[in-house]
MIDOSE-1310 file (N, C-alpha, C; in nm, 2 decimals, decimal comma, always signed):
residues 208
xxxx	+3,32/-23,05/+7,80/+3,16/-23,11/+7,76/+3,15/-23,11/+7,61; +3,10/-23,21/+7,53/+3,05/-23,19/+7,39/+2,94/-23,10/+7,37; +2,96/-23,04/+7,26/+2,84/-22,95/+7,22/+2,73/-23,02/+7,16; +2,63/-22,99/+7,16/+2,52/-23,03/+7,09/+2,55/-23,07/+6,92
xxxx	+2,64/-22,98/+6,87/+2,68/-23,02/+6,76/+2,78/-23,11/+6,71; +2,84/-23,15/+6,81/+2,92/-23,26/+6,81/+2,91/-23,35/+6,92; +2,80/-23,41/+6,92/+2,76/-23,51/+7,08/+2,87/-23,63/+7,10; +2,86/-23,67/+7,22/+2,97/-23,76/+7,24/+2,94/-23,88/+7,19
xxxx	+3,03/-23,96/+7,16/+2,98/-24,10/+7,11/+2,97/-24,22/+7,18; +3,03/-24,18/+7,32/+2,99/-24,26/+7,44/+2,92/-24,18/+7,53; +2,79/-24,20/+7,55/+2,71/-24,13/+7,68/+2,80/-24,15/+7,81; +2,79/-24,04/+7,87/+2,88/-24,03/+8,04/+2,76/-23,93/+8,09
xxxx	+2,71/-23,97/+8,24/+2,61/-23,93/+8,30/+2,66/-23,76/+8,33; +2,54/-23,71/+8,33/+2,56/-23,55/+8,39/+2,45/-23,55/+8,45; +2,44/-23,47/+8,60/+2,36/-23,41/+8,69/+2,31/-23,27/+8,65; +2,15/-23,27/+8,63/+2,13/-23,14/+8,63/+2,04/-23,10/+8,74
xxxx	+2,09/-23,04/+8,84/+2,02/-23,01/+8,97/+1,92/-22,86/+8,95; +1,80/-22,91/+8,98/+1,68/-22,80/+8,94/+1,65/-22,81/+8,81; +1,63/-22,93/+8,75/+1,59/-22,96/+8,60/+1,47/-22,86/+8,58; +1,39/-22,86/+8,66/+1,25/-22,80/+8,63/+1,24/-22,63/+8,63
xxxx	+1,39/-22,58/+8,65/+1,43/-22,41/+8,67/+1,40/-22,36/+8,52; +1,42/-22,25/+8,53/+1,42/-22,19/+8,36/+1,55/-22,24/+8,31; +1,66/-22,21/+8,37/+1,79/-22,26/+8,33/+1,78/-22,43/+8,32; +1,73/-22,47/+8,40/+1,75/-22,62/+8,43/+1,67/-22,65/+8,29
xxxx	+1,56/-22,62/+8,24/+1,50/-22,70/+8,13/+1,57/-22,68/+7,99; +1,63/-22,60/+7,97/+1,73/-22,58/+7,87/+1,84/-22,65/+7,90; +1,90/-22,66/+8,01/+2,04/-22,74/+8,05/+1,99/-22,90/+8,02; +1,86/-22,93/+8,02/+1,84/-23,08/+8,03/+1,84/-23,10/+7,87
xxxx	+1,78/-23,02/+7,78/+1,78/-23,03/+7,66/+1,92/-23,04/+7,58; +1,98/-22,95/+7,62/+2,12/-22,94/+7,55/+2,21/-23,06/+7,60; +2,21/-23,09/+7,72/+2,29/-23,21/+7,76/+2,24/-23,34/+7,69; +2,11/-23,36/+7,67/+2,08/-23,46/+7,58/+2,11/-23,47/+7,44
xxxx	+2,12/-23,37/+7,37/+2,14/-23,32/+7,26/+2,31/-23,34/+7,24; +2,38/-23,35/+7,35/+2,49/-23,33/+7,34/+2,57/-23,50/+7,36; +2,46/-23,57/+7,38/+2,46/-23,71/+7,37/+2,52/-23,75/+7,52; +2,47/-23,71/+7,61/+2,52/-23,73/+7,75/+2,38/-23,80/+7,80
xxxx	+2,40/-23,90/+7,92/+2,30/-23,95/+7,99/+2,27/-23,85/+8,11; +2,13/-23,80/+8,09/+2,08/-23,69/+8,17/+2,00/-23,75/+8,28; +2,08/-23,70/+8,40/+1,99/-23,72/+8,52/+1,96/-23,60/+8,60; +1,82/-23,55/+8,60/+1,76/-23,43/+8,64/+1,67/-23,44/+8,76
xxxx	+1,70/-23,37/+8,85/+1,61/-23,36/+8,97/+1,50/-23,26/+8,95; +1,37/-23,28/+9,04/+1,27/-23,19/+9,02/+1,18/-23,25/+9,10; +1,06/-23,17/+9,11/+0,94/-23,23/+9,18/+0,86/-23,37/+9,08; +0,83/-23,45/+9,13/+0,77/-23,56/+9,09/+0,65/-23,50/+8,98
xxxx	+0,56/-23,41/+9,01/+0,46/-23,38/+8,92/+0,55/-23,31/+8,79; +0,64/-23,28/+8,78/+0,71/-23,24/+8,63/+0,82/-23,34/+8,59; +0,83/-23,45/+8,63/+0,91/-23,57/+8,60/+0,87/-23,61/+8,44; +0,73/-23,61/+8,38/+0,70/-23,65/+8,25/+0,76/-23,50/+8,16
xxxx	+0,76/-23,40/+8,21/+0,81/-23,27/+8,11/+0,95/-23,29/+8,10; +1,01/-23,33/+8,21/+1,16/-23,36/+8,23/+1,20/-23,47/+8,10; +1,13/-23,59/+8,09/+1,16/-23,68/+8,03/+1,13/-23,63/+7,88; +1,00/-23,59/+7,84/+0,99/-23,54/+7,73/+1,08/-23,44/+7,67
xxxx	+1,17/-23,36/+7,74/+1,27/-23,30/+7,72/+1,39/-23,38/+7,70; +1,40/-23,47/+7,72/+1,54/-23,56/+7,73/+1,57/-23,62/+7,83; +1,54/-23,61/+7,96/+1,59/-23,67/+8,07/+1,61/-23,81/+8,09; +1,70/-23,86/+8,10/+1,71/-24,02/+8,09/+1,65/-24,08/+8,24
xxxx	+1,68/-24,02/+8,35/+1,65/-24,03/+8,48/+1,60/-23,92/+8,54; +1,48/-23,94/+8,62/+1,42/-23,81/+8,70/+1,41/-23,84/+8,85; +1,49/-23,77/+8,94/+1,46/-23,78/+9,07/+1,42/-23,67/+9,15; +1,33/-23,71/+9,23/+1,27/-23,59/+9,32/+1,34/-23,56/+9,43
xxxx	+1,37/-23,43/+9,43/+1,49/-23,38/+9,52/+1,43/-23,37/+9,66; +1,28/-23,40/+9,65/+1,23/-23,41/+9,81/+1,25/-23,54/+9,87; +1,28/-23,63/+9,83/+1,32/-23,77/+9,89/+1,43/-23,75/+9,93; +1,42/-23,84/+10,07/+1,54/-23,80/+10,17/+1,65/-23,90/+10,12
xxxx	+1,67/-23,95/+10,01/+1,79/-24,05/+9,96/+1,81/-24,04/+9,81; +1,78/-23,86/+9,76/+1,78/-23,84/+9,64/+1,94/-23,85/+9,59; +2,02/-23,82/+9,67/+2,18/-23,81/+9,65/+2,23/-23,94/+9,61; +2,19/-24,05/+9,71/+2,21/-24,20/+9,67/+2,14/-24,24/+9,56
xxxx	+2,01/-24,21/+9,49/+1,95/-24,19/+9,40/+2,05/-24,18/+9,27; +2,09/-24,04/+9,27/+2,17/-24,01/+9,15/+2,28/-24,08/+9,13; +2,34/-24,12/+9,24/+2,45/-24,19/+9,23/+2,48/-24,33/+9,18; +2,32/-24,40/+9,22/+2,30/-24,54/+9,17/+2,30/-24,51/+9,02
xxxx	+2,19/-24,40/+8,97/+2,19/-24,38/+8,83/+2,31/-24,37/+8,75; +2,42/-24,30/+8,82/+2,54/-24,29/+8,72/+2,63/-24,39/+8,75; +2,58/-24,48/+8,83/+2,71/-24,59/+8,85/+2,81/-24,56/+8,93; +2,79/-24,46/+9,03/+2,89/-24,38/+9,11/+3,00/-24,36/+9,04
xxxx	+2,94/-24,30/+8,89/+3,10/-24,26/+8,82/+3,06/-24,11/+8,77; +2,94/-24,05/+8,83/+2,91/-23,91/+8,80/+3,03/-23,82/+8,83; +3,10/-23,74/+8,71/+3,18/-23,65/+8,71/+3,15/-23,50/+8,68; +3,01/-23,49/+8,64/+2,96/-23,35/+8,57/+2,86/-23,31/+8,64
xxxx	+2,80/-23,19/+8,71/+2,70/-23,15/+8,76/+2,68/-23,02/+8,75; +2,56/-22,97/+8,71/+2,52/-22,84/+8,65/+2,42/-22,80/+8,79; +2,44/-22,74/+8,87/+2,36/-22,70/+9,01/+2,26/-22,56/+8,96; +2,15/-22,58/+8,90/+2,09/-22,47/+8,84/+2,01/-22,37/+8,96
xxxx	+2,02/-22,41/+9,11/+2,00/-22,35/+9,19/+2,08/-22,27/+9,25; +2,18/-22,35/+9,27/+2,32/-22,30/+9,36/+2,30/-22,23/+9,49; +2,20/-22,25/+9,55/+2,20/-22,19/+9,69/+2,32/-22,29/+9,77; +2,38/-22,25/+9,88/+2,46/-22,32/+9,95/+2,42/-22,46/+9,97
xxxx	+2,29/-22,51/+10,00/+2,24/-22,61/+10,07/+2,26/-22,70/+9,94; +2,20/-22,64/+9,83/+2,19/-22,73/+9,73/+2,33/-22,78/+9,64; +2,41/-22,68/+9,64/+2,53/-22,71/+9,61/+2,62/-22,81/+9,67; +2,61/-22,79/+9,82/+2,66/-22,90/+9,93/+2,60/-23,03/+9,87
xxxx	+2,48/-23,06/+9,84/+2,41/-23,16/+9,83/+2,47/-23,22/+9,69; +2,47/-23,14/+9,60/+2,54/-23,18/+9,48/+2,67/-23,23/+9,47; +2,77/-23,17/+9,54/+2,89/-23,22/+9,54/+2,91/-23,36/+9,60; +2,80/-23,40/+9,69/+2,82/-23,53/+9,75/+2,78/-23,62/+9,64
xxxx	+2,72/-23,59/+9,54/+2,70/-23,69/+9,42/+2,81/-23,75/+9,31; +2,92/-23,65/+9,35/+3,03/-23,65/+9,25/+3,14/-23,78/+9,31; +3,14/-23,85/+9,19/+3,25/-23,98/+9,22/+3,36/-23,94/+9,26; +3,44/-24,06/+9,35/+3,55/-24,03/+9,44/+3,67/-24,01/+9,33
xxxx	+3,65/-24,06/+9,23/+3,74/-24,02/+9,11/+3,79/-23,88/+9,06; +3,68/-23,79/+9,08/+3,70/-23,65/+9,07/+3,60/-23,62/+8,99; +3,56/-23,48/+8,98/+3,45/-23,41/+8,92/+3,43/-23,27/+8,90; +3,32/-23,21/+8,85/+3,33/-23,06/+8,83/+3,17/-23,05/+8,87
xxxx	+3,18/-22,94/+8,94/+3,02/-22,88/+8,96/+3,03/-22,72/+8,92; +2,94/-22,70/+8,84/+2,92/-22,57/+8,79/+2,78/-22,51/+8,84; +2,77/-22,40/+8,90/+2,70/-22,30/+8,96/+2,65/-22,18/+8,89; +2,54/-22,15/+8,92/+2,48/-22,02/+8,85/+2,48/-21,90/+8,94
xxxx	+2,51/-21,92/+9,07/+2,55/-21,84/+9,18/+2,72/-21,85/+9,22; +2,77/-21,74/+9,26/+2,90/-21,75/+9,29/+2,94/-21,85/+9,43; +2,97/-21,98/+9,41/+2,97/-22,05/+9,52/+3,13/-22,07/+9,54; +3,16/-22,11/+9,66/+3,31/-22,13/+9,67/+3,33/-22,31/+9,74
xxxx	+3,44/-22,35/+9,70/+3,44/-22,52/+9,73/+3,45/-22,52/+9,89; +3,51/-22,42/+9,96/+3,49/-22,44/+10,09/+3,37/-22,40/+10,19; +3,27/-22,32/+10,13/+3,15/-22,32/+10,17/+3,09/-22,42/+10,14; +3,10/-22,50/+10,04/+3,00/-22,61/+10,04/+3,06/-22,75/+10,05
xxxx	+3,17/-22,74/+10,13/+3,26/-22,84/+10,19/+3,31/-22,95/+10,05; +3,35/-22,91/+9,98/+3,36/-22,98/+9,86/+3,49/-23,05/+9,88; +3,55/-23,18/+9,87/+3,65/-23,23/+9,90/+3,73/-23,19/+9,77; +3,87/-23,21/+9,79/+3,98/-23,16/+9,70/+3,97/-23,22/+9,55
xxxx	+3,90/-23,37/+9,56/+3,89/-23,40/+9,42/+3,74/-23,36/+9,32; +3,68/-23,25/+9,40/+3,57/-23,17/+9,31/+3,61/-23,05/+9,30; +3,59/-23,01/+9,17/+3,60/-22,85/+9,14/+3,47/-22,78/+9,12; +3,47/-22,67/+9,20/+3,35/-22,59/+9,20/+3,38/-22,45/+9,15
xxxx	+3,28/-22,45/+9,05/+3,31/-22,34/+8,95/+3,17/-22,25/+8,95; +3,17/-22,13/+8,91/+3,05/-22,04/+8,89/+3,07/-21,97/+8,75; +2,94/-21,97/+8,69/+2,92/-21,91/+8,56/+2,83/-21,79/+8,57; +2,83/-21,70/+8,46/+2,76/-21,58/+8,43/+2,72/-21,56/+8,30
xxxx	+2,65/-21,54/+8,25/+2,59/-21,52/+8,12/+2,66/-21,40/+8,06; +2,69/-21,27/+8,13/+2,74/-21,14/+8,08/+2,87/-21,14/+8,03; +2,93/-21,27/+8,04/+3,05/-21,28/+7,98/+3,05/-21,30/+7,84; +2,94/-21,33/+7,78/+2,93/-21,35/+7,63/+2,94/-21,20/+7,56
xxxx	+2,96/-21,12/+7,63/+2,98/-20,98/+7,58/+3,13/-20,97/+7,55; +3,22/-21,08/+7,59/+3,37/-21,10/+7,56/+3,43/-20,97/+7,62; +3,40/-20,95/+7,74/+3,48/-20,84/+7,80/+3,49/-20,89/+7,97; +3,59/-20,85/+8,02/+3,62/-20,88/+8,19/+3,53/-20,79/+8,26
xxxx	+3,46/-20,86/+8,36/+3,36/-20,80/+8,41/+3,39/-20,79/+8,58; +3,34/-20,70/+8,65/+3,32/-20,71/+8,81/+3,18/-20,73/+8,85; +3,13/-20,85/+8,89/+2,99/-20,83/+8,93/+2,96/-20,92/+9,06; +2,91/-20,83/+9,15/+2,91/-20,91/+9,28/+2,99/-20,99/+9,34
xxxx	+2,95/-21,11/+9,38/+3,06/-21,18/+9,47/+3,15/-21,25/+9,36; +3,10/-21,28/+9,22/+3,18/-21,36/+9,13/+3,31/-21,30/+9,12; +3,43/-21,38/+9,12/+3,55/-21,34/+9,12/+3,63/-21,43/+9,04; +3,57/-21,49/+8,90/+3,60/-21,53/+8,83/+3,57/-21,51/+8,66
xxxx	+3,55/-21,34/+8,68/+3,50/-21,31/+8,56/+3,61/-21,20/+8,47; +3,71/-21,19/+8,53/+3,83/-21,10/+8,47/+3,93/-21,18/+8,38; +4,00/-21,11/+8,31/+4,08/-21,18/+8,22/+4,04/-21,18/+8,07; +4,09/-21,25/+7,99/+4,00/-21,27/+7,85/+3,87/-21,34/+7,87
xxxx	+3,81/-21,25/+7,78/+3,68/-21,34/+7,78/+3,60/-21,39/+7,64; +3,69/-21,36/+7,54/+3,66/-21,38/+7,39/+3,63/-21,51/+7,34; +3,65/-21,60/+7,40/+3,63/-21,74/+7,41/+3,48/-21,75/+7,42; +3,41/-21,69/+7,51/+3,29/-21,67/+7,57/+3,20/-21,62/+7,46
xxxx	+3,24/-21,51/+7,39/+3,20/-21,44/+7,32/+3,20/-21,52/+7,16; +3,28/-21,59/+7,14/+3,29/-21,66/+7,03/+3,19/-21,76/+7,05; +3,20/-21,84/+7,16/+3,09/-21,94/+7,16/+2,93/-21,90/+7,16; +2,94/-21,76/+7,21/+2,78/-21,75/+7,22/+2,74/-21,70/+7,07
xxxx	+2,82/-21,63/+7,01/+2,79/-21,61/+6,88/+2,78/-21,71/+6,76; +2,84/-21,85/+6,80/+2,82/-21,95/+6,72/+2,68/-22,01/+6,74; +2,65/-22,01/+6,87/+2,49/-22,08/+6,89/+2,40/-21,98/+6,88; +2,43/-21,85/+6,86/+2,31/-21,76/+6,82/+2,29/-21,75/+6,67
xxxx	+2,36/-21,81/+6,63/+2,34/-21,83/+6,44/+2,23/-21,97/+6,47; +2,23/-22,03/+6,53/+2,15/-22,18/+6,55/+2,01/-22,17/+6,63; +2,03/-22,10/+6,76/+1,93/-22,15/+6,86/+1,80/-22,07/+6,80; +1,78/-21,97/+6,70/+1,66/-21,93/+6,68/+1,59/-22,03/+6,55
xxxx	+1,66/-22,11/+6,49/+1,61/-22,22/+6,40/+1,56/-22,32/+6,49; +1,67/-22,38/+6,59/+1,62/-22,47/+6,68/+1,49/-22,45/+6,75; +1,48/-22,33/+6,76/+1,31/-22,31/+6,85/+1,21/-22,30/+6,75; +1,24/-22,26/+6,62/+1,14/-22,24/+6,52/+1,11/-22,38/+6,48
xxxx	+1,21/-22,47/+6,47/+1,20/-22,63/+6,42/+1,14/-22,71/+6,55; +1,14/-22,67/+6,66/+1,10/-22,75/+6,76/+1,22/-22,84/+6,82; +1,35/-22,81/+6,77/+1,45/-22,92/+6,82/+1,48/-22,88/+6,94; +1,47/-22,75/+6,99/+1,49/-22,70/+7,11/+1,34/-22,64/+7,16
xxxx	+1,28/-22,68/+7,26/+1,15/-22,64/+7,33/+1,16/-22,51/+7,42; +1,10/-22,41/+7,41/+1,10/-22,29/+7,52/+1,05/-22,32/+7,60; +1,06/-22,29/+7,75/+1,01/-22,29/+7,88/+0,85/-22,25/+7,86; +0,77/-22,35/+7,90/+0,60/-22,32/+7,91/+0,61/-22,19/+8,00
xxxx	+0,52/-22,11/+7,90/+0,47/-21,99/+7,98/+0,37/-21,96/+8,06; +0,39/-21,90/+8,16/+0,25/-21,86/+8,25/+0,25/-21,72/+8,26; +0,11/-21,67/+8,15/+0,09/-21,54/+8,10/+0,02/-21,47/+8,23; +0,08/-21,33/+8,21/+0,00/-21,21/+8,33/-0,05/-21,09/+8,23
xxxx	-0,11/-21,01/+8,32/-0,13/-20,91/+8,23/-0,03/-20,83/+8,21; -0,04/-20,67/+8,24/+0,09/-20,57/+8,20/+0,18/-20,60/+8,36; +0,26/-20,49/+8,35/+0,37/-20,47/+8,41/+0,32/-20,44/+8,55; +0,18/-20,42/+8,57/+0,13/-20,40/+8,71/+0,10/-20,53/+8,77
xxxx	+0,10/-20,64/+8,70/+0,09/-20,75/+8,76/+0,23/-20,82/+8,80; +0,34/-20,74/+8,79/+0,45/-20,82/+8,83/+0,46/-20,82/+8,98; +0,39/-20,77/+9,07/+0,38/-20,82/+9,25/+0,31/-20,96/+9,23; +0,21/-20,95/+9,14/+0,16/-21,09/+9,16/+0,25/-21,21/+9,12
xxxx	+0,33/-21,17/+9,03/+0,43/-21,28/+8,99/+0,53/-21,32/+9,10; +0,59/-21,20/+9,18/+0,66/-21,23/+9,28/+0,60/-21,28/+9,38; +0,49/-21,27/+9,41/+0,39/-21,33/+9,53/+0,40/-21,48/+9,51; +0,36/-21,50/+9,38/+0,34/-21,64/+9,32/+0,48/-21,73/+9,35
xxxx	+0,52/-21,67/+9,33/+0,70/-21,73/+9,32/+0,72/-21,75/+9,47; +0,72/-21,64/+9,56/+0,77/-21,67/+9,70/+0,66/-21,77/+9,77; +0,55/-21,82/+9,70/+0,44/-21,91/+9,77/+0,47/-22,03/+9,72; +0,60/-22,06/+9,62/+0,62/-22,19/+9,55/+0,51/-22,23/+9,44
xxxx	+0,47/-22,09/+9,37/+0,36/-22,13/+9,29/+0,40/-22,17/+9,15; +0,57/-22,14/+9,13/+0,60/-22,10/+8,96/+0,69/-22,25/+8,97; +0,66/-22,33/+8,87/+0,75/-22,45/+8,87/+0,74/-22,50/+8,74; +0,87/-22,54/+8,63/+0,83/-22,57/+8,50/+0,78/-22,49/+8,43
xxxx	+0,80/-22,37/+8,44/+0,74/-22,27/+8,34/+0,81/-22,10/+8,37; +0,76/-22,02/+8,28/+0,82/-21,88/+8,28/+0,71/-21,80/+8,27; +0,73/-21,68/+8,41/+0,64/-21,58/+8,41/+0,65/-21,50/+8,28; +0,53/-21,47/+8,21/+0,54/-21,37/+8,09/+0,45/-21,25/+8,14
xxxx	+0,47/-21,12/+8,11/+0,41/-21,00/+8,12/+0,39/-20,94/+7,97; +0,28/-20,91/+7,95/+0,25/-20,84/+7,82/+0,26/-20,68/+7,85; +0,33/-20,61/+7,75/+0,35/-20,51/+7,75/+0,31/-20,41/+7,66; +0,29/-20,46/+7,54/+0,24/-20,40/+7,44/+0,11/-20,47/+7,39
């Protein structure tokens, strides 16, 4: 995948599933800045936000035919997808959007190709942010974190130099915050999330 600093000269499609999640909101922006055609899923009420952040096509994941909508938007040539939800059922669905020519699905939870019924031409892989420290890890069900991680550390150090300025300049937009009181309000945030009341925003608690 091309980095934002060296965008693709010819746009190709990428699916950001869960585009209104905390990870997804940033993924949409970075994919667009990398010169890609961004197809993002999210609830209809957040489609305008996704478009403002760079999504070329928005699809409501509640639509019964959302998989077909994604395939059509990609000209049935989708090779790359980032599942920012990564539950078994969501990754199963994302796998179905990938072209029969082959492709790659990246997950934020440890998903396996067999559990999501991925055909042989679809690679399913998981990623974890903690590898940016450059050391092999053992972390829960993730089984791909061992070995040399120095490349991850170098990648992070490179972008750590520019991300603060991108945020300051508005080139990269932070997630919209939803503010609470102090730490005693944390249960309120959990309850709101359980009830489906958190969408396209980041819960923020004041501790000082």
